[in-house]
N, C-alpha and C positions, 0 to 999 in steps of 0.2 A: 383296210379292214382291221388291222391290229390296233390302230389309233382309236377307232370306234369301240373296239372290244375293251381297251384299257379305260376309256371314258365311262363306258357303261358299268364296268366292274367297280370303279371308284365311286360312281354315283350311287351304287347300291350299298355302300358301307355306312352303317349308322354308328355314331360314336357310342362307346360304352358309357352308361350313366351309373350313378350311385343310387338310383331310385329304389332298388331292391336290397341295398346294403343293410338297412336296419333289420329286415326280416331274416336275411342270411346270418348276419352277425348275432341276432337274437337267438337263433337256433344253436349256433356254435356255443354261445354262452350258457345255454340250458343243458348242454350235454353233460354226462356224468364225469366231470373233470373240473378242476379249477379253471376259471376263465383264462384263456391264452396259454394254457399249459402245454398245448401241442405246437406252440411256437409258430414258425413260418408255414407249417402244414395247414394251419387254419387260414392264414393269409392266402395260400394257394387255392384252397377251397372257395374262398370268397371271390378271388379273381376269376376262377373258372365259372362260377355261378353267374357272375355279372356279365362275363363275355357271352355265355350261352343264353343269357336272359331267362334263367330258370332257377327255382329253388332246389332242383334236383339235377345238377350237372352230370354229364357222362364223360367217361374217359375211354370208352370202348364203343365201337371198333376203332382201332388205331392204324394209322398209315404213316409211312416214312417214304419220302421221295428224295432220291439222290440225283442231282443234276450234274452232268459231266461236260467239260469243255477244255480246250487248250488255249494257251496264252502265248502271244508273240514275244512277250517280255522274258519268257523262259530262256530265250537265246542269249540274254544279257548276263547269264551266269548267276542268277538270283536263287537257284534251287540246287539242292544236293542230288537231285534225281533227274535223269534225262526225260525229255518230253514224251517219249513213247510209253512211259509208265502210265500215263492217263488211260490210253486204250487198253493196256494190259490189265489195269485195275478194273476197268469196266467189265472185261471178260471174267475177272475174278468175282465181281459182284454177281454176275449172271450164273456163275458156277456155285455160288453160295459159300465161298471161302474167305470172305473178308470179315473184318471185325464187326461192321454194321450188320452183316448177315447173321452172325452169331447172336448179337444183342437183340436184333429184331425178332429172331425166333424165340428168344427167351421172353421178350415182351409181348409176344403174340401180335406183332405189328406187321401189316402187309407192306412189303418193300417193292418199290417201283424204281427202275433206273431209266433216266431220260438222257439221251445224247442230244445236247443243244449245240455243241460245237467242237467235237473231238476231231483231231486231225487224222482221221482214219475212216475208211469205209467198211463198216461192219457187215453190210448186207442184211438179209432178213434173219435175225437171230431171235428165237423165242425169248420173251421176257424183256426185250429191249424196246423202249419207245423211241422212235427216231423222230426228232424235231430239230434236226440240224439247221442252223441258220447260216453258218459258214464254217470252214475247217480251221477254227481257232481265230483269235483276234490278232490284229497287228500289234507291233511293239508300241506300248504307250510312251516310250521314251522318244519316239520319233514322230508321233502324231496321234490322232484318235484311235482308240481300240477298235471302233466300229462306227458305222453311220447311225444316224438317229433312227432310220427305218429298221436297221438291224437290231438296235436296242429295243424298239417296239416289238419286233418279232421274238426276241428273247423273253420279254415280259409276257407276250401272248402264249409262248410255250409253257411257261410256268402256270399261267392262268388255266390253260387247258388241262394240265396235269392235276392241278388241285381240284378242278371241276370234276374230273373223273373219279378222284378219291372220294369227294363228297357224294357223288352219284352212287358210289359203292357203299355208302353208309358211314364213312369215317366221321367220328365225333371229335377226334383229336389228330392234329397233323404235326409231323416233324419234318424238317427240311435239312438236307445235307448236300455235300459237294464232293466233286473229284476234279482236279485240274492242276497239273504240275505248274508251279509258279504263281498260283492264285492268291497267296498271301501278299504279293506285291501290289496288285490292283486293289486288294482289300485295304491295304495301308494307304494307298493313294485316295481312295474314297473316304476313308476315315479322316485323314488329314484335311481333306477338303470340307467335309460336312461338319466337322467338329472344330475347325480352326486350330489344329495342332500341327506342330512341326513334324516333318517326316521322321526324324530320329526318335521322336517320342512315340510313334505309332508303328514302327517297323521292327519286327522281331526275327527270330531265327528260323521260323517256318518249319521246313523239313529237317532242320538241324544245321544250317549254315552258320559260320562264325568267321571271325578274322576278316580277311580281305573280301570274302564273299558277302558277309554282312554289310561291310562298307559299300560294296557295289550295289547291294539291294537298297540301302538308304539313298544312295546317289540316284538310283533308277527312279525311286519314288519322287525325289526332288525334281529330277529332270522331267518326269511326266507332268508334274504340276506346272512347271515353268513353260513347257512346250505347249500344253493344251489349255492352261488357264481356265479350268472348269469353274462354273458359277454355282455355289452351293444352293442358290435359290432355284436352280434348274436341275432337278434330280435326274431327269431323263438325259440331259446334256452331260451330267457328271458320269452317268453310266456309259454313255457313248464315248466319252473322252478317255476315261481312265479305268473303266470297269471290265467285266468279263461276262461272257454269255451265260454261264451258269449262275453268276451273281444276279443278273437280270431275271433269269427264270425263277430264282428263289424269291425275288421281290414280287414277281407276278403271282406266285403261289400264295404268298402271304396275303396279298390283296384279295385274291379269290376266296381264300378261306375266311377272311374277315367279312366279306360280303354275305357269307352264309353263317356268320356268328360262330365259326369254328376257331378255337384257339390254336395258335401255332407255337410249338416248342422250338426255340431258336438254338441252333447248335453253337459252333465256335466262331472264329473270327470271320471266315468267309460268309457264313450264313448271316452273321450280324451285319456285315457290309451290305448284304441284300436287304436286311431289315432297315438299314439307314436309307437306302434308295426308296423302299416302299413307304417309309415314314415321310421322306421328303416329298413324294408324290401325293400322299394322302395321310396327314397327321392322325386321322381318326383310327388308323390301324393300331395305334399304341396300346389300346386297351385289350387287344387280342393277342398280344405278344407275351410269351413266358420265356425268360432267359433260363435255359437248361443248366448251363455251367459257365464258369469263367476259365478260359483257356490260359495257357502259358504265354501267349502272345501279349506283349505290353499294350498294344493298341486295343485289345479286346475290352479291357475294363473301361477305357476311355469311350469306346463306342457304346457300350452298355449304359454308361453314365449319361451320355447324350440322350439316349432313349428313355431314361428314367427307370431302368430295369436292374433288379438285384438278382444275381444268379442263384439258382437253387443249390448247385454243387460246385466245389472247387477241388478237382482231382488232378490238376496239372496235365489235363488232356491237351493234345495238339495234333490229333489225327485228322479231324474232320469226318467226312462220310455221313455225318448225322449221329455219330456214336454217342456223344453226350446228350443229345436230345432224346434218343431212344432210352438211355438210362433214366432220364428224368420222367419218362412215361410211368414208371413204377410209382414215383412220388405223386404224380397226378392222380393215378388210380387210388392210392392210399387216401389222398385228400378228399376225393368225392365219396369214397366209402365211409370215411369218418362222418362226413356231413349227413349221409343218407342212412347209415346203419347203426350208429351209436344210439343208445337209449338216452332219453332226457331224464333229468332228476324226477320229474313228475311221473313219467312212464315207468321208471324202474322202482319207484317207491324209495328212492334214496334221498336223504335229507340234504338240502342245499346248504351253502355256507351261511352263517349268521354273522352279519357285520355289527350286530349289537353286542 
């Protein structure tokens, strides 16, 4: 069933075209300002308008989905935090006490938390969407993280979550993650999909250094050696060296694109999900907005592979969707400028004279 769902979702994604670009750019150039003087805010307005296929793009209502899962590779000493922190942070999200909760409230974004593979049984907790595929992945240093069927199920969980958000009226989506150890599979995905060396794409994550960082680089290299993922087979890459929440993020991106909803991509883990989504369906590229560039060295490489330029550079490395939620304010500013600013004609202001 998940295979058919994935196929149907991808079949519904139309590539973003530049057909309306002259009309959008023309309005931007007629607003009461020198052309291009609002810099990349104008480019963001254009990107959102083309993605939504309208001259009046929307940035509200807003939704942020945080997908949570555990990773077998965490047992290899690649993180500064114990594995049980994943479940503890899920409870923190549900209690409203995490950074993403604070920022989502400020941005008036509806927050949803989805358990795709946490190694903990939460029971029936209000506010938590249970879509558990398995209780964490296997260690990618010893074999595949999951089966292909489980990778399909992770994608399906993300598709379902995004479909619910769209059904609730979301015009803009942000995706985030929670999973101790998940920068390691993100690095493995990035190394595979961008043809970079493990040392080039593996960073400190939660703050490891010294021997721990060396172990992390070695774990990424070992995962690629043991599994030999094929970058032309994005589903296979996800199954071999990925994570359940990474797969769910990819699924959410695909579902949002089917509905012409732009997705604000958070940090390294969310961008690894975007690499998988793009590998499955390159047409999603036009629906992606890079919220920020994290402190992880592989993040810039992954964004470059996707052709994305980040809106913010704040040295963030938290995940959770925090950077994506921060960028929602810029998205709203961009669409408001396009829709609400007066034109030279409308305001009775003299335009520039090139003569």
